[in-house]
ZAMARGU-4260 file (C-alpha; in steps of 0.2 Angstrom, whole numbers, plus 5000, padded with zeros to 4 digits):
<rodrens>
0) 4926/4794/4033 | 4921/4781/4021 | 4934/4786/4007 | 4951/4793/4010 | 4953/4810/4002
5) 4963/4826/4002 | 4961/4844/3995 | 4942/4842/3998 | 4929/4855/4004 | 4920/4854/4021
10) 4905/4863/4025 | 4897/4864/4043 | 4878/4861/4041 | 4865/4869/4053 | 4862/4852/4061
15) 4881/4850/4066 | 4886/4838/4053 | 4899/4841/4040 | 4897/4839/4021 | 4913/4833/4013
20) 4914/4834/3994 | 4927/4834/3980 | 4946/4833/3982 | 4957/4818/3978 | 4959/4801/3984
25) 4970/4785/3981 | 4961/4783/3964 | 4963/4802/3958 | 4949/4815/3958 | 4933/4811/3968
30) 4916/4817/3963 | 4907/4809/3978 | 4902/4818/3994 | 4898/4811/4011 | 4891/4818/4028
35) 4903/4817/4043 | 4894/4817/4060 | 4906/4824/4073 | 4895/4818/4087 | 4890/4831/4099
40) 4888/4820/4114 | 4870/4822/4118 | 4853/4815/4114 | 4842/4824/4102 | 4828/4823/4115
45) 4838/4835/4125 | 4841/4847/4111 | 4831/4864/4111 | 4820/4865/4096 | 4820/4882/4088
50) 4804/4886/4078 | 4806/4905/4075 | 4816/4920/4078 | 4808/4937/4075 | 4817/4953/4075
55) 4807/4967/4083 | 4811/4985/4079 | 4809/5001/4089 | 4819/5012/4100 | 4825/4996/4109
60) 4826/4982/4096 | 4826/4964/4102 | 4822/4946/4096 | 4807/4936/4100 | 4811/4918/4101
65) 4799/4903/4099 | 4801/4884/4101 | 4802/4871/4115 | 4815/4865/4127 | 4821/4882/4132
70) 4821/4879/4151 | 4837/4872/4158 | 4839/4860/4172 | 4840/4869/4189 | 4854/4866/4201
75) 4842/4856/4212 | 4839/4843/4198 | 4857/4837/4200 | 4853/4831/4217 | 4861/4845/4227
80) 4852/4852/4242 | 4852/4870/4234 | 4842/4875/4219 | 4848/4888/4207 | 4837/4900/4197
85) 4850/4901/4183 | 4840/4889/4172 | 4836/4902/4158 | 4842/4900/4140 | 4856/4908/4131
90) 4854/4915/4113 | 4870/4915/4103 | 4871/4926/4088 | 4885/4922/4075 | 4889/4933/4060
95) 4888/4924/4044 | 4902/4934/4036 | 4915/4933/4050 | 4909/4921/4063 | 4910/4934/4076
100) 4899/4928/4091 | 4889/4936/4104 | 4878/4929/4118 | 4861/4938/4122 | 4852/4935/4138
105) 4833/4935/4140 | 4825/4952/4144 | 4824/4953/4163 | 4809/4964/4162 | 4798/4952/4153
110) 4791/4934/4157 | 4799/4919/4148 | 4794/4901/4147 | 4800/4884/4140 | 4792/4889/4123
115) 4796/4907/4121 | 4806/4922/4127 | 4811/4940/4122 | 4829/4945/4121 | 4838/4960/4129
120) 4841/4974/4117 | 4852/4970/4102 | 4854/4989/4098 | 4872/4993/4093 | 4876/4976/4085
125) 4883/4978/4068 | 4869/4975/4054 | 4870/4960/4044 | 4865/4942/4043 | 4867/4931/4059
130) 4865/4913/4064 | 4854/4912/4079 | 4856/4897/4091 | 4847/4894/4108 | 4857/4885/4121
135) 4849/4876/4136 | 4859/4865/4147 | 4874/4870/4136 | 4865/4860/4122 | 4863/4870/4106
140) 4847/4871/4095 | 4848/4870/4076 | 4852/4887/4069 | 4841/4900/4061 | 4847/4914/4050
145) 4841/4932/4055 | 4845/4949/4048 | 4849/4964/4059 | 4847/4979/4049 | 4838/4996/4047
150) 4821/4997/4039 | 4820/5013/4028 | 4803/5021/4025 | 4797/5039/4019 | 4780/5046/4020
155) 4771/5053/4010 | 4778/5044/3995 | 4771/5057/3983 | 4764/5075/3984 | 4756/5088/3973
160) 4759/5106/3978 | 4744/5112/3967 | 4744/5129/3959 | 4757/5141/3964 | 4760/5159/3957
165) 4776/5163/3949 | 4789/5171/3960 | 4781/5164/3976 | 4784/5148/3985 | 4772/5135/3992
170) 4771/5131/4010 | 4785/5119/4014 | 4779/5101/4013 | 4787/5089/4026 | 4793/5071/4022
175) 4796/5060/4036 | 4810/5047/4035 | 4808/5033/4048 | 4818/5018/4054 | 4807/5003/4059
180) 4821/4991/4059 | 4834/4985/4072 | 4850/4994/4067 | 4854/5012/4064 | 4848/5020/4048
185) 4860/5032/4039 | 4852/5045/4027 | 4867/5048/4015 | 4859/5061/4004 | 4842/5069/3998
190) 4842/5078/3981 | 4830/5085/3968 | 4835/5090/3950 | 4833/5108/3954 | 4823/5121/3945
195) 4806/5124/3953 | 4808/5112/3968 | 4820/5115/3983 | 4824/5106/3999 | 4826/5111/4017
200) 4835/5102/4031 | 4820/5099/4042 | 4824/5090/4058 | 4836/5078/4049 | 4849/5092/4047
205) 4865/5091/4038 | 4867/5074/4029 | 4873/5061/4031 | 4861/5059/4047 | 4859/5044/4058
210) 4842/5038/4064 | 4841/5025/4078 | 4829/5011/4077 | 4811/5017/4080 | 4816/5035/4076
215) 4812/5047/4063 | 4817/5064/4056 | 4810/5076/4042 | 4816/5084/4026 | 4806/5098/4019
220) 4802/5103/4001 | 4795/5118/3992 | 4788/5122/3975 | 4793/5139/3967 | 4788/5139/3949
225) 4800/5149/3938 | 4787/5149/3924 | 4769/5145/3920 | 4764/5127/3917 | 4765/5110/3925
230) 4781/5104/3934 | 4787/5087/3940 | 4802/5081/3950 | 4808/5067/3961 | 4815/5069/3978
235) 4828/5055/3979 | 4833/5050/3997 | 4848/5037/3998 | 4851/5027/4014 | 4860/5011/4020
240) 4843/5002/4021 | 4847/4984/4014 | 4830/4981/4006 | 4826/4998/3998 | 4841/5009/4000
245) 4834/5023/3988 | 4817/5031/3989 | 4810/5041/3975 | 4796/5053/3980 | 4786/5061/3965
250) 4782/5079/3967 | 4771/5089/3956 | 4765/5107/3954 | 4758/5120/3942 | 4764/5137/3940
255) 4752/5152/3936 | 4755/5170/3932 | 4758/5182/3947 | 4742/5187/3956 | 4735/5205/3955
260) 4729/5215/3970 | 4711/5218/3974 | 4710/5233/3985 | 4695/5233/3997 | 4689/5248/4006
265) 4675/5249/4020 | 4666/5265/4021 | 4651/5273/4030 | 4645/5273/4048 | 4642/5254/4049
270) 4652/5238/4048 | 4651/5221/4040 | 4661/5207/4032 | 4664/5203/4014 | 4664/5185/4007
275) 4675/5184/3991 | 4674/5169/3980 | 4685/5168/3964 | 4688/5156/3949 | 4707/5157/3953
280) 4717/5157/3969 | 4712/5159/3982 | 4696/5151/3979 | 4688/5160/3994 | 4692/5173/4007
285) 4683/5183/4021 | 4688/5201/4023 | 4683/5211/4039 | 4694/5227/4036 | 4700/5238/4023
290) 4715/5231/4014 | 4722/5221/3999 | 4719/5203/3993 | 4730/5195/3980 | 4720/5185/3967
295) 4725/5175/3952 | 4727/5185/3936 | 4711/5183/3925 | 4700/5176/3939 | 4682/5182/3940
300) 4678/5188/3958 | 4662/5189/3967 | 4660/5199/3983 | 4645/5197/3994 | 4642/5209/4009
305) 4636/5204/4026 | 4631/5219/4037 | 4635/5218/4056 | 4622/5228/4065 | 4621/5239/4050
310) 4613/5239/4033 | 4623/5238/4016 | 4620/5253/4006 | 4631/5253/3990 | 4646/5248/3980
315) 4659/5258/3971 | 4671/5252/3958 | 4663/5235/3953 | 4663/5229/3935 | 4645/5225/3938
320) 4633/5223/3952 | 4620/5208/3954 | 4609/5212/3968 | 4621/5216/3983 | 4635/5206/3974
325) 4650/5215/3967 | 4658/5207/3952 | 4675/5211/3945 | 4687/5202/3933 | 4706/5203/3938
330) 4712/5208/3921 | 4722/5221/3931 | 4723/5228/3948 | 4706/5233/3955 | 4699/5243/3969
335) 4681/5242/3976 | 4672/5251/3991 | 4658/5244/4001 | 4647/5256/4010 | 4638/5251/4026
340) 4626/5262/4038 | 4625/5258/4056 | 4608/5253/4063 | 4599/5265/4075 | 4586/5261/4088
345) 4573/5271/4098 | 4572/5271/4117 | 4554/5276/4122 | 4551/5279/4141 | 4532/5281/4146
350) 4525/5285/4163 | 4511/5275/4170 | 4497/5282/4181 | 4502/5294/4195 | 4520/5298/4189
355) 4530/5307/4176 | 4547/5305/4166 | 4561/5316/4169 | 4573/5316/4155 | 4573/5315/4136
360) 4560/5303/4128 | 4560/5296/4115 | 4579/5295/4111 | 4588/5289/4095 | 4603/5279/4098
365) 4616/5270/4087 | 4620/5251/4089 | 4631/5249/4104 | 4629/5267/4110 | 4621/5273/4126
370) 4606/5284/4129 | 4605/5298/4142 | 4598/5296/4159 | 4579/5297/4162 | 4571/5296/4179
375) 4553/5289/4184 | 4546/5303/4196 | 4531/5297/4207 | 4517/5309/4211 | 4514/5315/4229
380) 4508/5300/4239 | 4514/5288/4227 | 4531/5278/4224 | 4540/5271/4209 | 4538/5252/4208
385) 4548/5246/4193 | 4550/5248/4174 | 4540/5236/4163 | 4557/5227/4158 | 4560/5222/4177
390) 4572/5236/4182 | 4568/5242/4199 | 4579/5258/4199 | 4570/5274/4195 | 4585/5282/4187
395) 4591/5273/4171 | 4604/5275/4157 | 4603/5261/4144 | 4620/5256/4137 | 4626/5245/4123
400) 4609/5247/4114 | 4606/5233/4102 | 4587/5235/4099 | 4572/5246/4101 | 4567/5248/4119
405) 4549/5254/4124 | 4547/5253/4143 | 4534/5260/4155 | 4537/5266/4173 | 4524/5259/4185
410) 4519/5268/4201 | 4509/5263/4216 | 4500/5273/4230 | 4510/5274/4247 | 4503/5264/4261
415) 4506/5267/4280 | 4505/5258/4296 | 4496/5264/4311 | 4502/5255/4326 | 4494/5258/4343
420) 4502/5250/4359 | 4496/5250/4376 | 4508/5254/4390 | 4508/5246/4407 | 4491/5245/4416
425) 4480/5247/4401 | 4475/5240/4384 | 4469/5245/4366 | 4452/5243/4360 | 4451/5243/4341
430) 4462/5237/4327 | 4481/5238/4328 | 4491/5239/4317 | 4481/5246/4303 | 4487/5249/4285
435) 4480/5265/4277 | 4484/5272/4260 | 4490/5290/4258 | 4477/5303/4263 | 4466/5290/4270
440) 4459/5287/4288 | 4461/5274/4301 | 4448/5267/4312 | 4444/5272/4330 | 4455/5265/4344
445) 4453/5268/4362 | 4465/5267/4377 | 4457/5257/4391 | 4464/5258/4408 | 4464/5243/4420
450) 4454/5244/4436 | 4462/5255/4448 | 4471/5264/4435 | 4467/5279/4423 | 4473/5284/4405
455) 4485/5298/4405 | 4490/5302/4387 | 4496/5295/4370 | 4515/5296/4367 | 4512/5309/4354
460) 4504/5321/4366 | 4485/5317/4362 | 4475/5317/4379 | 4459/5309/4372 | 4458/5291/4375
465) 4448/5289/4359 | 4457/5293/4343 | 4454/5291/4324 | 4469/5296/4314 | 4464/5305/4297
470) 4473/5311/4281 | 4487/5299/4285 | 4503/5304/4276 | 4516/5294/4286 | 4517/5279/4297
475) 4511/5282/4316 | 4518/5273/4331 | 4510/5278/4347 | 4509/5271/4365 | 4495/5274/4377
480) 4501/5279/4395 | 4492/5274/4410 | 4493/5278/4429 | 4489/5269/4445 | 4476/5277/4456
485) 4484/5277/4474 | 4470/5285/4484 | 4474/5304/4482 | 4460/5310/4472 | 4450/5327/4469
490) 4432/5330/4473 | 4429/5333/4454 | 4434/5316/4450 | 4420/5308/4460 | 4433/5298/4470
495) 4436/5296/4489 | 4443/5311/4499 | 4462/5310/4504 | 4466/5305/4522 | 4481/5309/4534
500) 4491/5295/4526 | 4490/5304/4509 | 4495/5320/4518 | 4510/5312/4526 | 4516/5305/4508
505) 4514/5322/4500 | 4524/5330/4515 | 4538/5318/4512 | 4538/5322/4493 | 4538/5340/4497
510) 4552/5339/4509 | 4562/5328/4497 | 4561/5312/4507 | 4554/5301/4493 | 4553/5303/4474
515) 4535/5307/4467 | 4527/5294/4455 | 4517/5299/4440 | 4501/5296/4450 | 4508/5308/4464
520) 4510/5321/4451 | 4493/5318/4444 | 4484/5318/4461 | 4494/5328/4474 | 4498/5343/4464
525) 4483/5354/4468 | 4490/5371/4472 | 4486/5384/4467 | 4467/5383/4467 | 4456/5390/4454
530) 4444/5405/4457 | 4431/5392/4460 | 4441/5384/4473 | 4446/5369/4462 | 4463/5362/4462
535) 4474/5368/4447 | 4492/5362/4450 | 4508/5370/4445 | 4518/5354/4439 | 4527/5353/4456
540) 4523/5346/4474 | 4528/5358/4487 | 4522/5364/4504 | 4507/5373/4496 | 4501/5356/4490
545) 4503/5349/4508 | 4493/5363/4515 | 4480/5360/4502 | 4478/5342/4505 | 4477/5345/4524
550) 4463/5358/4520 | 4454/5345/4510 | 4455/5332/4524 | 4447/5345/4536 | 4434/5350/4523
555) 4440/5368/4520 | 4441/5363/4501
</rodrens>
């Protein structure tokens, strides 16, 4: 030092120098001061430069550090073959009041650089002022002062409970106490002066309560006026927050006389709703069923009905009626009755041409109720098509009726199909198939046999090849049957006489050696004979038919 002194003071400055002042020297008390540089043994160019340290609150508070020269030399820079990644900076925090020291590493989950980094969590460190120093290559930066502390906040900071009747309590109001700082916040107490305002524990619970950084809890308050008039009080919350340890939240409310009951009765077959408006509390309410509504004493009340699928008919008990509106003044308890009549609707069922309606028509049905069944009945030769509203089922019961319903049953004449099909060995001459209305006639068709064949009969037993079906009442499907002419014929057919080959075939049939065909039955069944000596047949081929064929061959028949 430049001056020898004793009993002096020495202060370590942030730049590492020591300020020496006061004390005594060889010439008595000294008033001078001087700086003493202890010499840290490094160049200023190697020293990290700290430009800012920001405390970030939240559930995991940390420090955000800005400056330059934060990246230390790697192991490889010393000339060794290896290279160490341990070149990150260290952050030293030293309490101002006790010189307690802690080193904080950079947050391993976030990127860092030569000019900035975020620290690991500082949660749990005692709150207070700290000197923050960054070390790179074991060289310290200049110090910066930071405060690790809770940050106390309450929302809302004022609340008006409005108008509340004497003897009743307002809905509880929630006040949220939050900690946006970097250390635990302790809520020591929450009080009101009493009287018409009261507190509930909320989520903070019994006090004192601790709120971690980034956390919050709630306290509730309610207004219960003990008399009429305006009230005001302060909710006082005391904490360990260093900046604003006490929060004063203004609360207001107005007490009014107890409400009076307005009894509402719904009557009649119908239904509806009632819209109630008042000059007091509540200002409006909707009523859908008989019951009671509490309304401020002295309030004027207007009640407007809205019918639901009904009509409004009358009021009972009103002070006055304006149109459909009932008006009462709540000078005392009041009772009113609203009368509604349910809507009714007409179901009209009409039969169109060629049909009738079975069942009751018209029908009168209340809203939402059901009618009785009706059935659309078609006249003979006709059929039901649909109702005019699109329903295709003849019998109907209309349910949940909500409007008048006039409907007509539509009918149409029946039509039938005449289908003529040719079996083997023939064809149909004429139109097939044919569509014919009920009672009508088709056009002629003819069963035409192929050459060497002949028509036998229709499948419905008709033996005339030509047919015209008349007075049709159902669909017809018939097939024309044909037979092959195999040489055995009769004189009255105009065909060739049988020969010995035919006789032998008939003999084999008669003796069971072969099975007869249709043609065999048609041409070989000649016995017995008519009185005019013509073949008559008996439906079977036997020995008499063999004898008859032989007699035909020799000319006896």
